[in-house]
Structure formats: C-alpha cells, structure tokens
PyMOL commands that place a pseudoatom at each C-alpha (Angstrom):
pseudoatom trace, name=CA, resn=MET, resi=1, chain=A, elem=C, hetatm=0, pos=[228.835, 120.988, 53.587]
pseudoatom trace, name=CA, resn=ILE, resi=2, chain=A, elem=C, hetatm=0, pos=[230.926, 119.232, 56.208]
pseudoatom trace, name=CA, resn=PRO, resi=3, chain=A, elem=C, hetatm=0, pos=[233.329, 116.181, 55.205]
pseudoatom trace, name=CA, resn=THR, resi=4, chain=A, elem=C, hetatm=0, pos=[232.043, 113.295, 56.243]
pseudoatom trace, name=CA, resn=ALA, resi=5, chain=A, elem=C, hetatm=0, pos=[235.210, 112.179, 58.181]
pseudoatom trace, name=CA, resn=GLU, resi=6, chain=A, elem=C, hetatm=0, pos=[234.723, 115.458, 59.710]
pseudoatom trace, name=CA, resn=VAL, resi=7, chain=A, elem=C, hetatm=0, pos=[231.515, 115.025, 60.875]
pseudoatom trace, name=CA, resn=ASP, resi=8, chain=A, elem=C, hetatm=0, pos=[232.051, 111.644, 62.445]
pseudoatom trace, name=CA, resn=LEU, resi=9, chain=A, elem=C, hetatm=0, pos=[235.157, 113.123, 64.352]
pseudoatom trace, name=CA, resn=LEU, resi=10, chain=A, elem=C, hetatm=0, pos=[232.489, 115.929, 65.511]
pseudoatom trace, name=CA, resn=TRP, resi=11, chain=A, elem=C, hetatm=0, pos=[230.166, 113.965, 66.685]
pseudoatom trace, name=CA, resn=GLU, resi=12, chain=A, elem=C, hetatm=0, pos=[233.041, 111.656, 68.687]
pseudoatom trace, name=CA, resn=ARG, resi=13, chain=A, elem=C, hetatm=0, pos=[233.472, 115.067, 70.639]
pseudoatom trace, name=CA, resn=LEU, resi=14, chain=A, elem=C, hetatm=0, pos=[230.001, 115.876, 71.190]
pseudoatom trace, name=CA, resn=ASP, resi=15, chain=A, elem=C, hetatm=0, pos=[229.102, 115.290, 74.489]
pseudoatom trace, name=CA, resn=LEU, resi=16, chain=A, elem=C, hetatm=0, pos=[232.485, 117.630, 74.970]
pseudoatom trace, name=CA, resn=VAL, resi=17, chain=A, elem=C, hetatm=0, pos=[230.913, 120.549, 73.581]
pseudoatom trace, name=CA, resn=ALA, resi=18, chain=A, elem=C, hetatm=0, pos=[227.264, 119.620, 74.600]
pseudoatom trace, name=CA, resn=THR, resi=19, chain=A, elem=C, hetatm=0, pos=[228.361, 119.626, 78.214]
pseudoatom trace, name=CA, resn=ARG, resi=20, chain=A, elem=C, hetatm=0, pos=[230.332, 122.942, 78.133]
pseudoatom trace, name=CA, resn=PHE, resi=21, chain=A, elem=C, hetatm=0, pos=[228.478, 125.131, 76.058]
pseudoatom trace, name=CA, resn=ARG, resi=22, chain=A, elem=C, hetatm=0, pos=[225.150, 124.783, 77.082]
pseudoatom trace, name=CA, resn=ASP, resi=23, chain=A, elem=C, hetatm=0, pos=[222.509, 127.780, 78.302]
pseudoatom trace, name=CA, resn=VAL, resi=24, chain=A, elem=C, hetatm=0, pos=[221.932, 127.478, 82.095]
pseudoatom trace, name=CA, resn=GLN, resi=25, chain=A, elem=C, hetatm=0, pos=[218.133, 129.149, 81.283]
pseudoatom trace, name=CA, resn=ALA, resi=26, chain=A, elem=C, hetatm=0, pos=[216.961, 126.870, 78.937]
pseudoatom trace, name=CA, resn=PHE, resi=27, chain=A, elem=C, hetatm=0, pos=[218.588, 124.096, 81.146]
pseudoatom trace, name=CA, resn=GLY, resi=28, chain=A, elem=C, hetatm=0, pos=[216.665, 124.815, 83.608]
pseudoatom trace, name=CA, resn=ARG, resi=29, chain=A, elem=C, hetatm=0, pos=[213.227, 124.516, 81.880]
pseudoatom trace, name=CA, resn=LEU, resi=30, chain=A, elem=C, hetatm=0, pos=[214.038, 121.519, 80.047]
pseudoatom trace, name=CA, resn=VAL, resi=31, chain=A, elem=C, hetatm=0, pos=[215.185, 119.473, 82.765]
pseudoatom trace, name=CA, resn=PRO, resi=32, chain=A, elem=C, hetatm=0, pos=[214.210, 116.988, 83.446]
pseudoatom trace, name=CA, resn=GLY, resi=33, chain=A, elem=C, hetatm=0, pos=[214.481, 114.985, 80.181]
pseudoatom trace, name=CA, resn=ARG, resi=34, chain=A, elem=C, hetatm=0, pos=[215.504, 111.999, 78.091]
pseudoatom trace, name=CA, resn=ILE, resi=35, chain=A, elem=C, hetatm=0, pos=[215.678, 113.534, 73.888]
pseudoatom trace, name=CA, resn=ALA, resi=36, chain=A, elem=C, hetatm=0, pos=[216.501, 110.787, 71.521]
pseudoatom trace, name=CA, resn=VAL, resi=37, chain=A, elem=C, hetatm=0, pos=[218.729, 111.944, 68.804]
pseudoatom trace, name=CA, resn=ARG, resi=38, chain=A, elem=C, hetatm=0, pos=[218.400, 109.993, 65.957]
pseudoatom trace, name=CA, resn=PRO, resi=39, chain=A, elem=C, hetatm=0, pos=[220.554, 111.379, 63.000]
pseudoatom trace, name=CA, resn=THR, resi=40, chain=A, elem=C, hetatm=0, pos=[220.080, 110.215, 59.890]
pseudoatom trace, name=CA, resn=ASP, resi=41, chain=A, elem=C, hetatm=0, pos=[223.216, 109.446, 57.743]
pseudoatom trace, name=CA, resn=PRO, resi=42, chain=A, elem=C, hetatm=0, pos=[224.645, 107.645, 59.235]
pseudoatom trace, name=CA, resn=GLN, resi=43, chain=A, elem=C, hetatm=0, pos=[221.623, 106.449, 61.356]
pseudoatom trace, name=CA, resn=ARG, resi=44, chain=A, elem=C, hetatm=0, pos=[222.247, 105.941, 64.827]
pseudoatom trace, name=CA, resn=THR, resi=45, chain=A, elem=C, hetatm=0, pos=[220.360, 106.959, 68.052]
pseudoatom trace, name=CA, resn=LEU, resi=46, chain=A, elem=C, hetatm=0, pos=[221.772, 108.416, 71.033]
pseudoatom trace, name=CA, resn=CYS, resi=47, chain=A, elem=C, hetatm=0, pos=[220.490, 109.998, 73.957]
pseudoatom trace, name=CA, resn=LEU, resi=48, chain=A, elem=C, hetatm=0, pos=[220.767, 113.655, 75.444]
pseudoatom trace, name=CA, resn=LEU, resi=49, chain=A, elem=C, hetatm=0, pos=[219.944, 113.287, 79.142]
pseudoatom trace, name=CA, resn=LEU, resi=50, chain=A, elem=C, hetatm=0, pos=[218.852, 116.204, 80.876]
pseudoatom trace, name=CA, resn=GLY, resi=51, chain=A, elem=C, hetatm=0, pos=[219.506, 115.571, 84.630]
pseudoatom trace, name=CA, resn=SER, resi=52, chain=A, elem=C, hetatm=0, pos=[221.418, 117.073, 86.895]
pseudoatom trace, name=CA, resn=GLU, resi=53, chain=A, elem=C, hetatm=0, pos=[224.073, 117.262, 84.421]
pseudoatom trace, name=CA, resn=LEU, resi=54, chain=A, elem=C, hetatm=0, pos=[223.700, 117.212, 80.389]
pseudoatom trace, name=CA, resn=HIS, resi=55, chain=A, elem=C, hetatm=0, pos=[224.877, 114.534, 78.279]
pseudoatom trace, name=CA, resn=ILE, resi=56, chain=A, elem=C, hetatm=0, pos=[224.634, 112.785, 75.291]
pseudoatom trace, name=CA, resn=TYR, resi=57, chain=A, elem=C, hetatm=0, pos=[225.334, 109.220, 75.564]
pseudoatom trace, name=CA, resn=PRO, resi=58, chain=A, elem=C, hetatm=0, pos=[225.365, 106.507, 72.454]
pseudoatom trace, name=CA, resn=CYS, resi=59, chain=A, elem=C, hetatm=0, pos=[222.545, 104.744, 73.347]
pseudoatom trace, name=CA, resn=GLU, resi=60, chain=A, elem=C, hetatm=0, pos=[218.646, 104.526, 73.219]
pseudoatom trace, name=CA, resn=PRO, resi=61, chain=A, elem=C, hetatm=0, pos=[217.053, 106.534, 75.280]
pseudoatom trace, name=CA, resn=ALA, resi=62, chain=A, elem=C, hetatm=0, pos=[214.492, 104.792, 77.756]
pseudoatom trace, name=CA, resn=GLU, resi=63, chain=A, elem=C, hetatm=0, pos=[211.301, 106.366, 78.308]
pseudoatom trace, name=CA, resn=PRO, resi=64, chain=A, elem=C, hetatm=0, pos=[212.492, 109.121, 76.169]
pseudoatom trace, name=CA, resn=THR, resi=65, chain=A, elem=C, hetatm=0, pos=[210.715, 112.547, 76.300]
pseudoatom trace, name=CA, resn=GLY, resi=66, chain=A, elem=C, hetatm=0, pos=[211.376, 113.469, 72.813]
pseudoatom trace, name=CA, resn=ALA, resi=67, chain=A, elem=C, hetatm=0, pos=[212.843, 112.893, 69.892]
pseudoatom trace, name=CA, resn=LEU, resi=68, chain=A, elem=C, hetatm=0, pos=[215.341, 115.315, 67.539]
pseudoatom trace, name=CA, resn=SER, resi=69, chain=A, elem=C, hetatm=0, pos=[216.171, 113.737, 64.050]
pseudoatom trace, name=CA, resn=GLY, resi=70, chain=A, elem=C, hetatm=0, pos=[217.652, 114.937, 60.942]
pseudoatom trace, name=CA, resn=SER, resi=71, chain=A, elem=C, hetatm=0, pos=[220.807, 114.732, 59.301]
pseudoatom trace, name=CA, resn=ALA, resi=72, chain=A, elem=C, hetatm=0, pos=[224.079, 114.599, 60.912]
pseudoatom trace, name=CA, resn=GLU, resi=73, chain=A, elem=C, hetatm=0, pos=[225.776, 117.986, 59.724]
pseudoatom trace, name=CA, resn=ALA, resi=74, chain=A, elem=C, hetatm=0, pos=[222.591, 119.514, 60.302]
pseudoatom trace, name=CA, resn=MET, resi=75, chain=A, elem=C, hetatm=0, pos=[222.024, 118.321, 64.098]
pseudoatom trace, name=CA, resn=LEU, resi=76, chain=A, elem=C, hetatm=0, pos=[225.795, 119.373, 64.871]
pseudoatom trace, name=CA, resn=ARG, resi=77, chain=A, elem=C, hetatm=0, pos=[225.282, 122.678, 63.923]
pseudoatom trace, name=CA, resn=LEU, resi=78, chain=A, elem=C, hetatm=0, pos=[222.249, 122.652, 66.548]
pseudoatom trace, name=CA, resn=VAL, resi=79, chain=A, elem=C, hetatm=0, pos=[224.302, 121.495, 69.035]
pseudoatom trace, name=CA, resn=TYR, resi=80, chain=A, elem=C, hetatm=0, pos=[227.517, 123.892, 67.841]
pseudoatom trace, name=CA, resn=GLY, resi=81, chain=A, elem=C, hetatm=0, pos=[224.564, 126.767, 67.983]
pseudoatom trace, name=CA, resn=ARG, resi=82, chain=A, elem=C, hetatm=0, pos=[224.908, 126.929, 64.248]
pseudoatom trace, name=CA, resn=ASN, resi=83, chain=A, elem=C, hetatm=0, pos=[221.742, 126.008, 63.345]
pseudoatom trace, name=CA, resn=ARG, resi=84, chain=A, elem=C, hetatm=0, pos=[219.824, 127.706, 60.138]
pseudoatom trace, name=CA, resn=PRO, resi=85, chain=A, elem=C, hetatm=0, pos=[216.149, 126.518, 60.326]
pseudoatom trace, name=CA, resn=GLU, resi=86, chain=A, elem=C, hetatm=0, pos=[215.691, 127.885, 56.981]
pseudoatom trace, name=CA, resn=ALA, resi=87, chain=A, elem=C, hetatm=0, pos=[218.450, 124.991, 55.757]
pseudoatom trace, name=CA, resn=ASP, resi=88, chain=A, elem=C, hetatm=0, pos=[218.787, 122.647, 58.181]
pseudoatom trace, name=CA, resn=ALA, resi=89, chain=A, elem=C, hetatm=0, pos=[215.779, 120.058, 58.424]
pseudoatom trace, name=CA, resn=VAL, resi=90, chain=A, elem=C, hetatm=0, pos=[215.978, 118.886, 62.306]
pseudoatom trace, name=CA, resn=THR, resi=91, chain=A, elem=C, hetatm=0, pos=[212.648, 117.526, 63.310]
pseudoatom trace, name=CA, resn=VAL, resi=92, chain=A, elem=C, hetatm=0, pos=[211.782, 117.718, 67.072]
pseudoatom trace, name=CA, resn=THR, resi=93, chain=A, elem=C, hetatm=0, pos=[208.811, 115.747, 68.609]
pseudoatom trace, name=CA, resn=GLY, resi=94, chain=A, elem=C, hetatm=0, pos=[207.683, 115.337, 72.079]
pseudoatom trace, name=CA, resn=ALA, resi=95, chain=A, elem=C, hetatm=0, pos=[207.777, 117.591, 75.035]
pseudoatom trace, name=CA, resn=ALA, resi=96, chain=A, elem=C, hetatm=0, pos=[209.880, 120.261, 72.797]
pseudoatom trace, name=CA, resn=THR, resi=97, chain=A, elem=C, hetatm=0, pos=[209.909, 122.281, 70.053]
pseudoatom trace, name=CA, resn=LEU, resi=98, chain=A, elem=C, hetatm=0, pos=[212.687, 123.732, 67.624]
pseudoatom trace, name=CA, resn=PRO, resi=99, chain=A, elem=C, hetatm=0, pos=[213.627, 127.077, 69.902]
pseudoatom trace, name=CA, resn=ASP, resi=100, chain=A, elem=C, hetatm=0, pos=[214.171, 124.691, 72.611]
pseudoatom trace, name=CA, resn=PRO, resi=101, chain=A, elem=C, hetatm=0, pos=[217.442, 122.422, 71.923]
pseudoatom trace, name=CA, resn=ARG, resi=102, chain=A, elem=C, hetatm=0, pos=[217.946, 126.206, 70.102]
pseudoatom trace, name=CA, resn=SER, resi=103, chain=A, elem=C, hetatm=0, pos=[217.847, 128.033, 72.923]
pseudoatom trace, name=CA, resn=LEU, resi=104, chain=A, elem=C, hetatm=0, pos=[219.999, 125.443, 74.798]
pseudoatom trace, name=CA, resn=PHE, resi=105, chain=A, elem=C, hetatm=0, pos=[222.686, 125.192, 72.662]
pseudoatom trace, name=CA, resn=PRO, resi=106, chain=A, elem=C, hetatm=0, pos=[223.743, 128.996, 71.649]
pseudoatom trace, name=CA, resn=GLY, resi=107, chain=A, elem=C, hetatm=0, pos=[226.841, 128.549, 70.403]
pseudoatom trace, name=CA, resn=TYR, resi=108, chain=A, elem=C, hetatm=0, pos=[230.387, 130.161, 71.198]
pseudoatom trace, name=CA, resn=GLY, resi=109, chain=A, elem=C, hetatm=0, pos=[232.468, 132.630, 69.258]
pseudoatom trace, name=CA, resn=PRO, resi=110, chain=A, elem=C, hetatm=0, pos=[232.086, 135.741, 68.189]
pseudoatom trace, name=CA, resn=GLY, resi=111, chain=A, elem=C, hetatm=0, pos=[228.690, 136.970, 68.591]
pseudoatom trace, name=CA, resn=HIS, resi=112, chain=A, elem=C, hetatm=0, pos=[227.930, 133.817, 70.652]
pseudoatom trace, name=CA, resn=PRO, resi=113, chain=A, elem=C, hetatm=0, pos=[229.204, 134.568, 74.099]
pseudoatom trace, name=CA, resn=PRO, resi=114, chain=A, elem=C, hetatm=0, pos=[228.920, 131.631, 76.159]
pseudoatom trace, name=CA, resn=ARG, resi=115, chain=A, elem=C, hetatm=0, pos=[226.802, 131.001, 78.838]
pseudoatom trace, name=CA, resn=LEU, resi=116, chain=A, elem=C, hetatm=0, pos=[228.321, 128.371, 80.737]
pseudoatom trace, name=CA, resn=GLY, resi=117, chain=A, elem=C, hetatm=0, pos=[226.301, 125.841, 83.274]
pseudoatom trace, name=CA, resn=PRO, resi=118, chain=A, elem=C, hetatm=0, pos=[228.158, 124.901, 86.368]
for i in range(1, 118): cmd.bond("trace and resi %d" % i, "trace and resi %d" % (i + 1))
show_as sticks, trace
zoom trace
C-alpha cells in the first residue's frame, strides 16, 4: 500500500511519467482518443488525451471515447506499468479494454525496458 501523501505526489507528476514511458505501438493503435480517468479516492476526473501526443490533463474530457476508474493507487500502478489484474480493481469502459492501457504503459526499470515514443 502506498501512503496517501505519496499517492498525491505521484498524481501531481503523472503526466510527466505517462508522456515519457509509453509504448509507441500501443499508442498508435489507440489514437485518437479521449479517455476519462476517474480515481475513486479522492474522486476526481482527468483526461487521458491520445492525439499527436499523449497527455493527462486535470479536466473532464469532451466527448470521451472511454473511461478508466478505480482506486487512485491502482490507477497509479497501471500508468507506472505495475498493474496487478488479480488485485487492482481497474475498470475500463468504452472503446478500450484493460489490456489496452496495460500495453500502453509497459513500465520501466529491470524487466521493463522503456519503449519510448518521440
């Protein structure tokens, strides 16, 4: 379990991680898209924008193509490439399925070589 203060800090830097550590092939399959990202604790809504670039903005997306929801900690693990499908209850609705964001964010570090986009 990640302490609340650290979860908040990681959410503040989530766009930085998401834009740099993403899989180029998965990104190409999912473009264009606007995914509503809705962590449940605390409740907030962000927009995962998949266009000429990938960004996560702190706003409600206009006409979302899908949605991700779950605990803030589980969703952080998803973007950091550390999703545990058996333990992290992340729900994906719309045009995408859970394997889509899991392949988009493969992680980094030992055993997770970064496949960086431009």
